[in-house]
C-alpha positions in Angstrom: 152.8 22.7 18.1 149.0 21.5 18.4 146.6 24.4 17.8 144.3 22.7 20.2 146.8 23.2 23.1 146.6 26.7 22.5 142.8 26.7 22.5 143.0 24.7 25.8 145.3 27.1 27.3 143.2 30.0 26.2 140.0 28.3 27.5 141.6 27.7 30.9 142.9 31.3 31.1 139.4 32.6 30.3 137.7 30.3 33.0 140.3 31.4 35.5 139.4 35.0 34.7 135.8 34.3 35.0 136.3 32.5 38.3 138.5 35.4 39.7 135.7 37.8 38.6 132.7 36.0 40.0 134.1 33.6 42.6 135.0 36.3 45.2 131.4 37.6 44.8 129.9 34.2 45.7 132.4 33.7 48.5 131.6 36.9 50.1 128.0 36.2 49.9 128.4 32.7 51.4 130.5 34.1 54.1 128.1 37.0 55.0 125.4 34.4 55.3 127.3 32.3 57.4 128.5 35.0 59.8 124.8 36.2 59.9 123.9 32.7 61.0 126.5 32.5 63.5 125.6 35.9 65.2 121.9 35.2 65.5 
């Protein structure tokens, strides 16, 4: 088993966690901005 495989898997997991943590925030801000523009 290649240790770098484990490292890559771990890194992917971490970036996935970060995405789930921060992306919804970005998306909700984006959609709020978009809906605000549409309603004006």
